[in-house]
Every structure is written in structure tokens, then in C-alpha cells.
VOGU-3710 file (C-alpha; in Angstrom, 3 decimals, decimal comma):
1> mapmikkltk> 172,649/2,426/-88,211  169,144/3,834/-87,678  170,025/5,638/-84,400  172,912/7,370/-86,173  170,600/8,562/-88,951  168,094/9,885/-86,404  170,845/11,752/-84,574  172,209/13,304/-87,768  168,718/14,242/-88,923  168,050/16,052/-85,658
11> qmllaqvlsv> 171,383/17,877/-85,905  170,783/19,064/-89,456  167,078/19,840/-89,180  167,488/23,356/-87,796  170,045/24,273/-90,448  167,783/23,026/-93,238  164,726/24,830/-91,871  166,680/28,072/-91,537  168,014/27,667/-95,068  164,526/27,228/-96,524
21> lttsicmlvd> 163,164/30,101/-94,449  165,969/32,416/-95,546  165,464/31,498/-99,197  161,728/32,138/-98,929  162,244/35,525/-97,289  164,789/36,505/-99,945  162,384/35,530/-102,731  159,592/37,530/-101,089  161,785/40,609/-100,741  162,971/40,220/-104,332
31> slvigrclgv> 159,430/40,078/-105,646  158,394/43,118/-103,575  161,329/45,187/-104,810  160,805/44,094/-108,415  157,095/44,872/-108,170  157,646/48,344/-106,801  160,520/49,312/-109,088  159,901/47,475/-112,363  156,194/46,693/-112,496  153,817/43,818/-113,059
41> gavaayglss> 155,546/42,400/-116,150  158,833/42,040/-114,291  157,101/40,278/-111,393  155,578/37,830/-113,883  159,006/37,158/-115,402  160,466/36,633/-111,937  157,612/34,273/-111,077  158,305/32,213/-114,195  162,041/32,018/-113,543  161,854/31,279/-109,808
51> pilliiggka> 161,200/27,520/-110,116  164,150/27,187/-112,493  166,404/29,023/-110,062  165,208/26,815/-107,200  165,927/23,654/-109,209  169,435/24,843/-110,060  170,052/25,792/-106,424  168,711/22,457/-105,203  170,978/20,524/-107,546  173,943/22,585/-106,396
61> qssrpgcrlp> 173,078/21,961/-102,731  172,674/18,227/-103,292  175,964/17,869/-105,179  177,965/19,820/-102,608  178,466/16,942/-100,102  179,504/14,590/-102,910  182,116/17,058/-104,137  183,466/17,619/-100,672  184,752/14,041/-100,247  187,014/13,915/-103,327
71> aanqsekar> 188,361/17,356/-102,458  189,156/16,191/-98,918  190,889/13,110/-100,268  193,013/15,252/-102,582  194,023/17,570/-99,759  195,006/14,574/-97,592  197,176/13,193/-100,416  198,862/16,576/-100,865  199,991/16,623/-97,240
//
């Protein structure tokens, strides 16, 4: 089973790295736009809310594969 896990990890590594990189770039751009348009107070509010948004997003990402299996089973039964 270990070789299969290594193979899957290598396949998914690039996608995960790109996902984290994209999220980081989006957060940087958001903070720059907020800072220029709304000021220092808005950047502070965004900085306080960012960890909460990341936790919610992480929970959603981690639950997605688990939700996919029951949905696939339901679609197979419907056929």
C-alpha cells in the first residue's frame, strides 16, 4: 500500500502547491486593494478575519472528497 500512497502523493503535490500559491497571491492582492482603497483600519480587519476564512476554506476542502463518494453512489443507484 505504501507505493500507492507515494504515487498518489506525487500526482497531487503540484495541484496542492498551485492551490496554496494561488490562495496566497489572492490574499496579497486583496490586502493591497483594501489598503489602497479603504485604508489602514480595513487592512487590520482583513488581517483579523483572514485566519477564520482560511479555516473555513480548509474544512470545506477536506470535506469535499468525503462528500464526493456518497454522491457518486447515489448517481450509480439512479442509473
